N, C-alpha and C positions, 0 to 999 in steps of 0.2 A: 464192556456197554459199546455201542456205538460211540467215535469220537470223529466221525470226520462230518461234513456238509455236503450234499451234493452242488456242482455245480455246473449250470448248463444254459444253453442259450435259447433260452425261453422266454420270451415274454407275452403282456397281452393277460396272464391268469390273476389279477388283481381284479377283485369285486367293485366295482364302479357305486354302485348305491349300498348304502347307511342301513334300508331297512330291509331285512330279509324275509321269507317267506315264514310264518310263524306258526312251525309242527316243532311237537315234540316228543320226544321218547323217554320211559321208563324199564327200569331191570327191575322182574319180580323179587321175590323173595328167593326165586334159586340161581337166580343172576343172567337170567335170559329176558334178553330188550324185547320189545314189545311195544306196538306203537301204541299211543296215547293220544285219544282223540279230543282229549280237553286241553286247548290249546295255551290257556291262559286261568281256566278256572277248576282248577282238579275236584273242589268239592260242592261246585254247584254256587259259590257265591260269588257278588257283582264287587270288583274292588271297590272298597268304600261308601259299601251299602252297609243298614242300618245291620242288617243281618249278619256281615260278616264282621262288621266292628264289634258286633256283640259277643259270638262269637271268641272273636279275639282279648276281650276286654275278660271272657270268662273264663278261658284257658290259662291266658299270660299272665304271671305276676313278676318275671323279672327278666330285663332284657342284656346280655352280655354282648359286647360290641367290641369287634377286636380290628384294627388298624393294619393290615402287615403296609412292606414298603414295594414301591416302584417296579412292578411285575406286567407283564403283556397279557392278556388271555390267551396268546399263541403260545408265547413264551414258555406258561409253567403248564398251560393245559393240551398244547397243540400237537400232542405223543399222544393224548388217550384216543383209544381206537373206540368208534360207535359212542352210543348210548345218548346219540342227538346233539353232541358237541358242532358248532359252527369250528373247525380247525382246520389245520394241514393236514393230520393224518386222516379224516375223514373226507377231502375235499379234493387232495392232491396239492402237493408243494407247492408253494408261489413262488416265484421267479421274481427279484430285481437287479437294475444295473449297478453296475460297481461307479459308475458316474451318471448322473443326471442329463451330466448334459450331451449322453453318448446314449441313448437311451436302446439302441438296439449293438450295443460294444458287450463287455460278458459281463455274465449273469452271476448272482450270486440265488443259492436258494432255499427256503426251510428243508431243515433237519434234525436229525437227534444231536444232542449235546451231550457233556459231560462235565459242564462247569458246575461244583459244585459253589463257586465263590467265581465270581470276574470278574479279574485284572481289572480292565480299562473302562470306568465308569459312563456308561451312554448318554450323552447329553438330553437333560429334560429341563431346558429350561425355555422357555416361551416362544423363543427364534427358533432354537434348535428342534423343538417341536413342529415347527411349522416348518421345518427343511427336511423332516423326516415323512411329513406328511404330505406336502406340496411341492417339495424340491425348489422350496424358493424361501428364502430367510423372513421375508416381507410381505406378503401376498396383499392382493387390495384387497381389504375386509367386505367393500360392495358387491367387488365379482364373484368373490366367495360367497356374498350372502344369496346371489342371483342365480350362481351357479355358472357364472363364467369362468370360472378358476373351481378345480375339483381337487378334492385331495385324491391322490392317486400312491399311498404308503410306497412309494418307488425312493425316498431318499436315505433311507437308515444307514446302508453299506458307505453311501457316501459319506455321510455325516460321521460315521466313526472314524474314517479315514481321516478324513478334515480335524478331529477331536485329537486324533491320534498319528502324526503320519510319519512315526518310526514304525508302527507294527505293520505286518501285511494283512492284503488286501483278505486270503482267508482266515487269518485271524479274526477281522472283523468283522467278515461274516459269520464265523460260528457262536462270535460274540453275542450279536445284537438280532440273528437271525433263528439260532438254534432253540429248541424247545427239549423237553425232558421229556425221556420214556415214564409209561406206568412203572417201573421198577424202581426209576428213581423219586417219587414222588407218590409213595404207597398210601400213607394217610390223606391225602388230597381224593386220590381215586376211592378209598373208601366213603369218602363223604357225598362224593356224586353220587356212589352205588345207595348210601342208604340212606339220603337227603336231597334236599333243592339246589340244582346249579342255575345261577345267572348264564344265557347265553350271551347276553346284551347290557351290561352295567359298565357304565361307563364313567372314569373320573370328573369332578368338577370342571375342573380348568384344564386348558392343554397347555401345563408348566413343571412345577418340580412340583417339594414334598407339602411343603409349609401354605401356601396359598391352596390347597387342595386339603387337607388336613380343616385349614380353619371353614372351607366354605362345609366341609363335612357336619360340622360341631355348628354352625350359623346359621347356611344357607345363603353365604357372600364370602368370595376374596377379599373384600373390602377394599379393593382395589389394588391389592397384594399381585404383585409375581414373580418375586423371588423369594427365598429364605433371609429376608434384613431382618434388622437389630430389634423391628418392634417386637417379634416374637420371643427374641430374648429377654426383654426387658416388662414382659405382660404390660406392654402398651396397647395391646387391641379393646377398643373402646363400643361395643357391640352387644347385641345379646347374643348369648348361645345354648345350647340345649343346657347345659349348667347350672346358667341364671335363671331360665326357663322350669326348670325342675324345680329348683328349689325355693321359687317362687308360687308352685305347685303342693307343696309340700314331696313331692316326689324327692325318695331318698336315693343319693348315687354317691361313687367314689371313683374316682380315677385310678386305677393302681399301675402303679408309671415301674417299668421297668426301663426306663432310659439311663441308669445308674451315672446319671448327674450329668451326663455328656449334654444336653439341654434339655429346656423346660419340657414336662408332658404338654399334654395341648390342653386341657383344661386351664392351664396359667399363660395359656398367652392374654387371657382376658384380664382386664383391671380389675374387673370385679370379685372375678376368683382370689386374684392374690388380696385384694384385701376384703373379703368377707366369707373364704372357703377354703382357707389351705391347707386347716384339715382334712377336707374332704378328698386332698393326694396323698393316698399310701403308699409301700411299697408293693410291687406285684407279687411276692411272698404272700402278702397276704391273704390275693384271691382264692391262694389253695386251702387255708386250713377256712376261710368264711366259706367256699363251696362245699367243703365236704362237712363243716358246721350248721350247713344249712341258713348260715347270716347274711348270703349276698343282697345287698340293696337293688332297690327296684332298677338303679340303673349302673350297672358295671362298666365301665370304658376303660380299656387296656392299652396302655402301650406299651409293645417290645421294646428289647433291645437295639441299638442302630449305633455305627452303621459298617463298622467295618469283621473283621475275621472275629469270630467266636459270639458272634452279634444274634439274633436269634427272629429278625424282620423281612428275612429271605431278601434284604436291599442288596443290589447288584454285586457289591465286594462283600458282602456278609453271604451267611451258609443257609442253602435250600434246603441241606439238612436239618438242621438247628432251626430254620424254621415250623419243618415236621414236626420236630421233636416237641414244639413248643406248641404247636396247635394239639396235637397230641396231650399233651399236659393240661391245656385247659379247658379241654373237650371231657377230658374222662375225670376230672374233677367237678364239672357241675354234672355230668351223667352218673356218678355214681354217689353223689350227694342227696341228700332229701329236698331238695327245690328243683329236680328234673325234669316233671312233668307238671310245671309250671316256669317252662322258662322256656325262653327264643334269645340260640347263639347267633351273632351275626358275623361271620368270617370275610372280610375283603379286604382290598388293597387302596391305598394313596391316591397313587397314580400309575403311568403305566413305563416310568423310569428310561424311555429313550430304546425299549423295546420294541421289534418287530410287533404289526398286528394288521391283520388284511382286512379288518372292515375298518370303512375311515367314519371319523367323528360325524355325529350329526350337527343338525344345530337348535341350540340350546337358547329358553326366555333368558333377558338379561334381570340379574338378580335386583340391578341397583343401576343407578347410570354412575356409576366409576368405570376408570378404565386404567389400564398401565399401560407406560412404552419402557421401551427396552430397546439398545442400538446392540446389533447383532454383532459376531464375530466379524463378518465382513464390511463392520461401520455402518448400513445400513439402520433406519430406525422404524419399530413396529409400538403400533398401538392397537393392543385387545380392548374389546368392547365387552366381553364375557358372554358372546352371544352362541357359542359354541362349548362342546362337550370338546372335553380331553379324552383318552385312549382307553380301549377297550379293557377290562382286569378281570380277574374272576374273582367270583363271589359266592358264597354257599349260605343258603339259609338253614339252619339245624335245632330239627326240633323234634320231639315225639309224636307233633298232632300234623309234619309235613307227609307227604306221600314221599315215600322209599325212591329214589332215582329219576325223580321229576326234572325235567329240565325246561325254567320257565324262560321266554324269549323275549317280543316288546309287551309291557303294560301299557295301561289306558292314561292316558292326560286325562286328569278330574277335572282340567278346565277348558279342553274343545272335544275331547270324549272321544280322539284319534291318537292313533297308536305312539306309542312314545318311549326309548327306552329307560333304564333305569340308572339311577347316582346315586353318590351319598346323600341326597337330598332328598331322596325316596324314604331313607333311615328316616328323619326328620318330619317326611309325611306322614309316616304311619306309627311313629311316636305320638304326634300330633290327633290321632286318629284313637290311639291307647289312653293314652291323657289328657285327653280334651283342651288342648293349646293351640291359638291360633298359629297359622304358616309365618313362618319367619320373616320372607321376602317371595316375591312374584316365581322365582325359580321352584321354590316348594311346591305352591299352588300350584303350577304346572307337572308338578311328578309324580309317579306314577304308584303307587301303594302296595304293600304284598301282603296285606292283610287277610285275602283271598288266598292265600297258598297253606291256611292255617285251618285244619279239620276238627269237627268236634268232637274229634277221640285222640286216644293214643294209638296210632298205625301198630306199631309192634315197639318190642322191646330193640332199643338204641345197642347198638353190639359195639365192642372193644375194637379199636380201630388198628390198622398193621403197627409193626415197628418198623420205622425210618433205620434207614443204613445211609451216613457216610458213603461217596465215593468223589 
């Protein structure tokens, strides 16, 4: 496997626009890539239309949702060739300066990596993300909104060196700029070739894990910007997909693989702790429920996290173990009697401080709450939740999707304009499936993906490759 990362004095290669040209490709059943003229409607449905929603309701009775941990699109899928993916291997590697104050100085570029586990966890705090995106800890929010200050994506190596001053620039660059080869992520490559991959799916919050997981299941971070104590004591007091499902008599279980290291996502909420603790069950139960055809309408899965021998793909966990976990979940569902009425959504919670060349777009504020953080340099910054976090891999897995389809931007249902996908797109789509109102304005402006589901099973789903440790 390649172990190096190219270093070259090449600048100016970064994308400056968050909206890319919406073109898609897919591989046919023989693996040959072909042009796909249906850029956002592979079955002719319009997202959110009565015809599309009726089709989804007819086909989908069970939803399985997995959020893995802390990886960017370029980091995980940067080495996958072709297939319509917007990544370094297809575009040409991206180079950024070692020091943002010396933009013409030493450059480090994206390239193949071989870290199953990253020793030095990159900074993914709010102000850490700011530095990685903008090259400063506290950009002026009004200037960002007006376009006077733009994200250049050039601060990743500099921030890694600031976080870990004892490591070499070469190692810092390998850790945050590197990407995996197809041989290292065979399970995800199989998913790309056989199901739907999203090119532009962004995290809810430009910040760490728990605020993003909270936003994913409730449509807002509720003013949280760090993994604070509220998440450890079930102190969150807002509506969630779990409470909403119960109110609609939608069955659900939170399959918990945290092994007691922290609370699973449904137990962030005081409502769950008071009313639905029995809905939190060991992750091992998922496999027996899938094989027996006893999965609830919503299966929400927490993987293990966050050190060695965990399966969420957290930076200091193992990518290979995450691949195995994904394969196990998929094949339990595929081999069970509920496969032909199921939708499996695989995504990540946030980007974990890893490089991605696509800047994060503006987003509708979910509420009027803010979060203020003091950066490592002493600056104070207030986040107003009016922009997305980084871009992450996401896969829509179902017998009703077009094999090898790559989805680009969706359509904002409130404005009719192009809009990136995010975790709140799940809430928007589930609201259409199960007839509940949007939780927040962010959800109301999130594109749904019901139109990516067709009227009949496309083909027999394959068994996935066997991942290897490296």
